[in-house]
KOLFIVEX-892820 format. One record per residue: chain; residue number from 0; residue in one letter; x, y, z of N, C-alpha, C in turn. Coordinates in steps of 0.05 Angstrom, whole numbers. Each point is the difference from the previous one (the first is absolute). Example, Ala and Ser with C-alpha at 12.3 -4.5 7.8 and 13.67 -1.06 7.14 Angstrom:
cadena	num	residuo	n_px	n_py	n_pz	ca_px	ca_py	ca_pz	c_px	c_py	c_pz
A	0	a	264	-114	156	-18	24	0	18	24	0
A	1	s	-7	21	-14	16	24	1	-15	22	14
//
This chain:
cadena	num	residuo	n_px	n_py	n_pz	ca_px	ca_py	ca_pz	c_px	c_py	c_pz
A	0	x	-363	-849	560	19	-2	22	-5	22	20
A	1	x	-1	-7	25	-4	20	21	25	16	5
A	2	x	-2	24	12	24	15	7	19	-16	18
A	3	x	-11	-16	17	17	-16	18	16	-21	-16
A	4	x	-13	-13	-19	14	-19	-16	20	13	-18
A	5	x	-7	24	-10	19	15	-17	25	8	16
A	6	x	-5	8	25	22	7	18	18	-24	5
A	7	x	-11	-23	4	16	-24	5	17	-6	-24
A	8	x	-11	4	-24	15	-4	-25	24	18	-1
A	9	x	-4	26	6	22	20	-1	21	-6	21
A	10	x	-9	-8	24	19	-7	21	17	-23	-7
A	11	x	-11	-21	-12	15	-23	-7	20	6	-23
A	12	x	-9	17	-19	18	8	-22	24	14	11
A	13	x	-5	19	19	23	15	11	18	-17	16
A	14	x	-11	-18	16	17	-17	17	18	-18	-17
A	15	x	-11	-9	-23	15	-19	-17	20	14	-18
A	16	x	0	27	0	17	14	-19	29	0	7
A	17	x	7	-2	26	27	1	9	12	28	-1
A	18	x	-18	20	-2	9	28	-3	14	10	26
A	19	x	19	18	-4	12	14	23	-20	16	16
A	20	x	-21	8	-14	-20	17	13	-17	-16	20
A	21	x	-4	-26	-5	-18	-16	16	6	2	30
A	22	x	25	-1	7	8	0	29	-6	26	13
A	23	x	0	22	-15	-7	26	12	-30	1	6
A	24	x	-16	-13	-17	-29	2	3	-9	-13	27
A	25	x	16	-19	10	-7	-14	25	-2	19	24
A	26	x	12	24	-3	1	19	22	-24	19	-1
A	27	x	-18	-4	-18	-24	17	-2	-23	-12	16
A	28	x	-18	16	10	-25	-10	11	-15	-16	-21
A	29	x	-17	-19	8	-13	-18	-19	-14	13	-23
A	30	x	-16	21	6	-16	13	-21	18	13	-21
A	31	x	21	14	10	19	13	-19	16	-21	-14
A	32	x	7	-22	14	16	-21	-13	-16	-13	-23
A	33	x	-26	-4	4	-16	-11	-22	-1	18	-24
A	34	x	-2	26	6	0	19	-22	27	-1	-15
A	35	x	21	-2	15	27	-1	-13	3	-26	-16
A	36	x	-10	-22	10	2	-25	-16	-15	4	-27
A	37	x	-22	14	1	-16	3	-24	14	19	-20
A	38	x	10	22	10	15	19	-17	24	-14	-13
A	39	x	14	-16	16	23	-14	-10	-9	-20	-22
A	40	x	-21	-14	6	-10	-20	-19	-7	13	-27
A	41	x	-12	23	1	-6	15	-25	25	7	-15
A	42	x	19	12	14	25	8	-12	15	-24	-12
A	43	x	1	-21	14	14	-24	-9	-13	-12	-25
A	44	x	-27	-2	1	-14	-12	-22	2	17	-26
A	45	x	-2	26	3	3	17	-24	28	-2	-12
A	46	x	20	0	18	28	-2	-9	4	-27	-14
A	47	x	-11	-21	11	4	-27	-11	-14	-3	-28
A	48	x	-21	16	-4	-13	-1	-26	19	7	-23
A	49	x	21	16	6	20	7	-20	25	-16	3
A	50	x	10	-2	25	26	-13	4	-1	-31	1
A	51	x	-23	-11	8	-3	-29	1	-27	-8	-12
A	52	x	-5	7	-25	-27	-6	-12	-5	-30	-2
A	53	x	-25	-7	5	-7	-28	-2	0	-8	-29
A	54	x	3	-26	-5	2	-10	-28	-25	7	-15
A	55	x	4	13	-23	-22	7	-18	-13	26	6
A	56	x	9	14	22	-12	26	6	13	22	-16
A	57	x	-14	22	-3	10	24	-14	2	22	21
A	58	x	25	8	7	3	20	22	-17	25	-4
A	59	x	-1	11	-24	-15	25	-4	-30	-5	6
A	60	x	-10	-22	-9	-28	-7	6	-4	-4	30
A	61	x	19	-13	13	-2	-4	29	-1	26	14
A	62	x	16	19	-7	0	26	13	-26	15	-6
A	63	x	-11	-3	-24	-26	12	-6	-22	-11	19
A	64	x	2	-26	5	-20	-13	18	4	10	29
A	65	x	25	4	8	5	10	27	-11	29	2
A	66	x	3	15	-21	-12	28	1	-30	-1	2
A	67	x	-12	-19	-14	-29	-3	1	-10	-7	28
A	68	x	15	-19	12	-7	-8	28	5	22	20
A	69	x	21	16	-6	5	23	18	-23	20	-1
A	70	x	-10	5	-24	-23	18	-3	-24	-11	16
A	71	x	-3	-26	-1	-22	-13	15	4	3	30
A	72	x	24	0	9	6	4	29	-11	27	9
A	73	x	3	20	-16	-8	27	8	-28	9	-10
A	74	x	-9	-13	-21	-25	9	-12	-20	-22	-6
A	75	x	5	-25	10	-18	-22	-6	4	-23	19
A	76	x	0	-24	-12	2	-24	16	22	-18	-11
A	77	x	23	-1	12	22	-17	-10	-6	-30	3
A	78	x	13	-16	-16	-6	-29	0	25	-17	7
A	79	x	24	12	-2	24	-16	6	5	1	30
A	80	x	11	-22	11	5	0	30	16	23	10
A	81	x	22	7	-13	17	22	10	-16	26	0
A	82	x	-16	4	-21	-14	25	-2	-24	2	18
A	83	x	-12	-23	6	-22	0	20	11	9	27
A	84	x	23	-11	7	13	8	25	9	29	-1
A	85	x	11	8	-23	10	27	-2	-23	21	3
A	86	x	-23	-7	-12	-23	18	2	-7	6	29
A	87	x	1	-21	16	-6	3	29	19	20	13
A	88	x	26	-2	-6	20	16	14	2	28	-11
A	89	x	-2	4	-26	3	27	-11	-22	18	9
A	90	x	-24	-11	3	-23	16	9	4	9	29
A	91	x	11	-18	16	4	6	28	24	19	4
A	92	x	21	-3	-16	24	15	4	3	24	-19
A	93	x	-18	3	-19	0	22	-19	26	1	-16
A	94	x	8	-23	-10	24	0	-18	-8	9	-28
A	95	x	13	21	-11	-8	10	-26	3	-21	-22
A	96	x	-19	-1	-18	2	-18	-23	25	7	-18
A	97	x	7	26	0	22	8	-17	26	-14	6
A	98	x	4	-8	26	25	-14	7	1	-27	-14
A	99	x	-22	-14	1	0	-27	-13	3	3	-30
A	100	x	-13	21	-12	3	4	-29	29	6	-7
A	101	x	14	16	17	28	6	-6	17	-25	1
A	102	x	-6	-18	19	15	-25	2	-3	-16	-26
A	103	x	-24	-2	-10	-5	-15	-24	16	13	-23
A	104	x	0	26	-2	15	14	-21	30	-7	3
A	105	x	10	-1	24	28	-6	4	7	-28	-9
A	106	x	-17	-19	7	5	-28	-8	-2	-2	-31
A	107	x	-19	15	-11	-3	0	-29	24	10	-15
A	108	x	16	18	13	24	10	-13	19	-22	-6
A	109	x	0	-22	15	18	-22	-5	-6	-15	-26
A	110	x	-24	5	-11	-8	-13	-25	12	14	-24
A	111	x	7	26	3	9	16	-22	28	12	3
A	112	x	9	1	25	25	15	6	21	-19	13
A	113	x	23	-3	-13	21	-17	11	25	17	5
A	114	x	-1	26	-6	23	18	4	-11	27	10
A	115	x	16	13	17	-7	27	9	24	18	-6
A	116	x	-5	20	-16	22	18	-8	11	16	23
A	117	x	-18	10	17	9	18	22	-11	-10	27
A	118	x	11	11	21	-11	-7	26	-28	12	4
A	119	x	-5	23	-12	-28	11	2	-20	-20	-11
A	120	x	7	-12	-23	-18	-20	-12	-4	-24	18
A	121	x	22	-10	12	-1	-22	18	-16	7	25
A	122	x	2	25	9	-14	9	24	-30	-4	-2
A	123	x	-11	6	-24	-29	-3	-4	-7	-29	4
A	124	x	16	-18	-12	-6	-29	4	1	-8	29
A	125	x	21	9	14	3	-6	29	-23	11	16
A	126	x	-9	24	-7	-23	11	15	-24	-17	-4
A	127	x	-5	-8	-24	-25	-15	-6	0	-28	12
A	128	x	23	-14	0	0	-28	10	7	-2	29
A	129	x	10	21	12	9	-2	28	-11	23	18
A	130	x	4	24	-8	-8	23	17	-30	0	4
A	131	x	-16	-6	-21	-29	0	4	-9	-22	18
A	132	x	15	-22	1	-6	-21	20	3	11	28
A	133	x	21	15	4	4	13	26	-23	19	7
A	134	x	-9	15	-20	-23	18	5	-25	-16	7
A	135	x	-4	-23	-13	-23	-17	8	3	-8	30
A	136	x	24	-8	6	5	-11	27	-4	21	22
A	137	x	4	25	-7	-5	21	20	-28	0	10
A	138	x	-19	-6	-17	-28	-1	8	-5	-24	18
A	139	x	15	-22	-5	-3	-23	18	13	6	27
A	140	x	22	13	0	14	6	25	-13	22	16
A	141	x	-15	18	-14	-14	22	14	17	25	3
A	142	x	18	5	-20	17	24	1	1	11	-29
A	143	x	-15	21	-5	-3	9	-28	7	30	-3
A	144	x	15	11	19	7	28	-3	19	5	-23
A	145	x	4	25	-7	18	7	-22	28	-11	4
A	146	x	11	3	24	27	-10	6	1	-31	-1
A	147	x	-22	-13	9	-1	-29	-2	0	-8	-29
A	148	x	-13	15	-17	0	-6	-29	28	3	-12
A	149	x	14	21	9	28	3	-9	16	-25	7
A	150	x	-4	-8	25	14	-24	10	-6	-24	-17
A	151	x	-25	-5	-7	-8	-23	-15	12	1	-28
A	152	x	-1	23	-13	11	3	-27	30	-5	-1
A	153	x	15	12	19	29	-4	1	7	-28	7
A	154	x	-14	-12	18	6	-28	8	-6	-19	-23
A	155	x	-22	5	-15	-5	-16	-23	22	1	-21
A	156	x	10	24	-4	22	4	-19	24	-16	9
A	157	x	6	1	26	23	-14	11	-3	-30	-3
A	158	x	-24	-10	5	-6	-29	-2	4	-9	-29
A	159	x	-11	15	-19	1	-9	-28	28	1	-11
A	160	x	16	21	8	28	1	-9	15	-24	12
A	161	x	-6	-6	25	13	-24	12	-7	-25	-15
A	162	x	-25	-3	-7	-9	-23	-15	14	-2	-27
A	163	x	3	23	-14	13	0	-26	29	-9	2
A	164	x	14	9	21	28	-8	4	2	-29	7
A	165	x	-19	-10	16	1	-28	8	-6	-18	-23
A	166	x	-17	9	-19	-10	-18	-21	13	5	-27
A	167	x	24	11	-1	14	5	-25	2	-25	-17
A	168	x	7	-22	13	3	-25	-15	-26	-10	-12
A	169	x	-21	0	16	-26	-9	-9	-11	17	-22
A	170	x	3	26	3	-9	19	-21	15	-4	-26
A	171	x	27	-5	3	16	-4	-24	-9	-24	-16
A	172	x	-8	-21	14	-10	-24	-13	-25	5	-15
A	173	x	-15	20	8	-25	7	-14	4	23	-20
A	174	x	25	8	-4	7	21	-19	-7	28	10
A	175	x	-3	3	26	-7	26	11	24	14	13
A	176	x	3	26	-4	20	16	13	-14	23	13
A	177	x	-3	-1	26	-14	22	14	18	23	7
A	178	x	26	-5	3	18	22	7	0	20	-23
A	179	x	-2	26	6	-2	20	-21	24	-1	-20
A	180	x	-6	1	-25	21	-1	-20	20	23	2
A	181	x	-10	23	10	18	22	4	21	-6	21
A	182	x	-7	-17	19	19	-8	21	20	-21	-11
A	183	x	-10	-18	-17	18	-19	-12	21	14	-17
A	184	x	-8	21	-15	18	15	-16	20	15	18
A	185	x	-9	11	22	17	15	18	23	-18	11
A	186	x	-6	-25	5	20	-18	11	12	-19	-22
A	187	x	-5	7	-25	11	-15	-22	-6	-30	3
A	188	x	-25	-5	6	-9	-28	3	-20	-6	-21
A	189	x	5	-20	-17	-18	-5	-22	-24	-18	8
A	190	x	-22	4	-15	-23	-18	4	7	-29	-3
A	191	x	18	-5	-19	7	-28	-6	13	-13	24
A	192	x	15	15	16	12	-11	25	-21	-9	19
A	193	x	-21	17	4	-21	-7	18	-15	-25	-10
A	194	x	-7	0	-25	-16	-22	-12	15	-26	0
A	195	x	27	2	-3	16	-24	1	9	-7	28
A	196	x	-8	16	19	7	-4	28	30	-2	4
A	197	x	14	20	-11	29	1	1	9	20	22
A	198	x	16	-9	18	11	17	21	22	18	-12
A	199	x	2	24	11	21	19	-9	3	21	21
A	200	x	23	13	2	3	22	19	-20	23	-5
A	201	x	-6	5	-26	-19	21	-7	-28	-7	11
A	202	x	-8	-25	-2	-26	-8	10	-1	3	31
A	203	x	22	-7	13	0	2	29	-2	29	9
A	204	x	12	18	-15	-2	29	6	-29	9	-5
A	205	x	-12	-10	-21	-28	7	-6	-18	-9	22
A	206	x	3	-24	10	-16	-11	21	3	16	26
A	207	x	25	8	5	6	17	24	-15	27	-2
A	208	x	0	11	-24	-13	25	-5	-31	-2	5
A	209	x	-11	-21	-11	-29	-4	3	-7	-8	29
A	210	x	17	-14	13	-4	-6	28	-1	25	17
A	211	x	19	19	-5	0	25	14	-25	16	-5
A	212	x	-11	-2	-25	-25	14	-6	-23	-12	16
A	213	x	-1	-26	2	-20	-13	16	2	8	29
A	214	x	25	1	9	5	7	29	-10	28	5
A	215	x	2	18	-19	-10	27	4	-30	1	3
A	216	x	-14	-18	-14	-29	-1	4	-8	-11	27
A	217	x	16	-19	10	-5	-10	27	4	23	20
A	218	x	20	17	-4	5	22	18	-22	21	-2
A	219	x	-10	5	-24	-22	19	-3	-25	-11	14
A	220	x	-5	-26	-2	-23	-11	14	4	3	31
A	221	x	25	-4	9	5	3	29	-5	29	8
A	222	x	8	19	-15	-5	28	6	-29	6	2
A	223	x	-16	-11	-19	-29	5	0	-12	-13	25
A	224	x	9	-24	7	-10	-14	23	5	17	26
A	225	x	24	11	2	7	15	24	-16	26	3
A	226	x	-12	9	-23	-16	24	2	-29	-5	9
A	227	x	-7	-25	3	-27	-8	8	-3	0	30
A	228	x	-24	5	10	-6	-3	29	3	-29	8
A	229	x	4	-5	25	6	-27	9	-22	-20	-7
A	230	x	-25	8	1	-22	-19	-6	2	-10	-28
A	231	x	6	18	-19	3	-8	-28	25	-17	-4
A	232	x	21	6	14	24	-17	-3	-6	-28	9
A	233	x	-14	-2	22	-7	-27	10	-18	-15	-19
A	234	x	-18	15	-13	-18	-12	-20	15	-12	-23
A	235	x	24	11	-5	16	-9	-23	21	-21	8
A	236	x	-4	-13	23	19	-20	9	4	-22	-21
A	237	x	-22	-9	-12	2	-22	-19	17	9	-24
A	238	x	-4	25	-9	16	10	-23	29	1	8
A	239	x	6	7	26	27	1	9	13	-28	1
A	240	x	-16	-20	6	9	-28	-1	9	-7	-29
A	241	x	-17	8	-19	7	-4	-28	26	14	-7
A	242	x	3	25	11	24	15	-6	25	-14	11
A	243	x	-3	-11	24	23	-14	12	8	-24	-17
A	244	x	-19	-15	-10	5	-23	-17	14	8	-26
A	245	x	-11	19	-14	11	8	-25	26	15	3
A	246	x	4	14	21	26	13	5	21	-21	4
A	247	x	-7	-22	13	19	-22	4	8	-13	-27
A	248	x	-20	-2	-17	6	-11	-27	19	19	-15
A	249	x	-5	26	2	18	19	-13	28	-1	12
A	250	x	2	-4	26	26	-3	12	15	-23	-12
A	251	x	-13	-22	-5	13	-23	-13	10	8	-28
A	252	x	-17	15	-15	8	8	-27	25	18	1
A	253	x	1	16	21	22	20	3	27	-13	8
A	254	x	-1	-25	9	25	-13	9	19	-3	-24
A	255	x	26	4	5	20	-3	-22	1	-27	-13
A	256	x	-7	-21	15	1	-27	-11	-27	-9	-12
A	257	x	-20	18	-2	-26	-7	-11	2	-10	-29
A	258	x	-12	-23	-5	0	-10	-27	-24	11	-15
A	259	x	5	19	-18	-22	15	-13	-19	-19	-14
A	260	x	10	-21	-13	-17	-19	-14	0	-27	14
A	261	x	5	1	26	-1	-25	16	-28	-6	8
A	262	x	-3	-19	20	-27	-7	9	-15	24	11
A	263	x	-26	0	-4	-17	22	9	2	2	30
A	264	x	4	24	10	3	5	29	-26	-6	14
A	265	x	1	-16	20	-23	-6	17	8	0	29
A	266	x	-17	11	17	4	-1	29	-15	-24	11
A	267	x	12	-13	19	-13	-23	12	-24	9	16
A	268	x	-18	-19	5	-24	6	15	7	11	28
A	269	x	20	-13	13	8	9	26	11	28	0
A	270	x	15	7	-22	12	27	-2	-23	20	-4
A	271	x	-19	-6	-17	-22	18	-5	-17	5	26
A	272	x	-5	-22	14	-15	2	25	15	16	21
A	273	x	26	-4	1	17	15	20	-1	30	-7
A	274	x	3	7	-25	-2	28	-8	-27	12	7
A	275	x	-21	-16	-6	-27	10	5	-4	4	30
A	276	x	8	-19	16	-3	3	29	15	24	11
A	277	x	25	4	-10	16	22	9	-13	27	-6
A	278	x	-11	3	-24	-13	25	-8	-25	4	17
A	279	x	-15	-21	5	-25	2	15	6	8	29
A	280	x	20	-12	12	7	7	28	9	29	1
A	281	x	17	8	-19	9	28	0	-23	20	-3
A	282	x	-20	-7	-16	-22	18	-5	-18	3	25
A	283	x	0	-20	16	-17	0	24	14	12	24
A	284	x	26	-3	2	13	8	25	21	22	-3
A	285	x	5	9	-25	20	22	-3	-12	26	8
//
């Protein structure tokens, strides 16, 4: 497969995903947009190897094969479409191999860990499955300073905490409890309540506490962004679009009438595009 054919494969995979991120990618120049499609395709495929394994597949073996292909990206000749395209972009953008390795480690944690005793333990998971993706994206966006890295790490934490709060029902169905057990104990909320998807005042207090924690990471990301020179801030416009979308999801979770185990919160296409356009205009003319 040629790099062009591999790129077309990644682009189609991303477009068909329905991800909140897709609409932000549209605001990138074509070359950077193609790189972003490929990075997203890699992240999605690795995650699906564990969360949505194909019939008859063995997730651990699938991750081993992804690691082998990743080594080929940096030290040989990859053979999978996503990795052929990835090889083209990582060489041009100098994205460290360690970021992709950390992501695989994070996804692998879901094979062995269904509970996190402390927030520190959960933070490692969030860093691996979300913050390192932000660090990859910095190379695509062209802003890799130390403060930009702080921004990416904090924003990744905020995104993942938002995802955890949005997906409490789905995770409960899979027997997973991502909220730290120390926090459940603090609010006298039992694991059994979460797994049985039972509403309670204690659970609502717990969700409010975790929402405030996520909100703090959004604020830390904002502070890091404001410390950057204007050129770097503009380079991060796409990340800011993502922040607007996920902040809106968190706002829905924070509403008093939010159904914790209700339908999964989704923003309409028009809503996502409106948020994206608003952030883009502000970044260009503010």
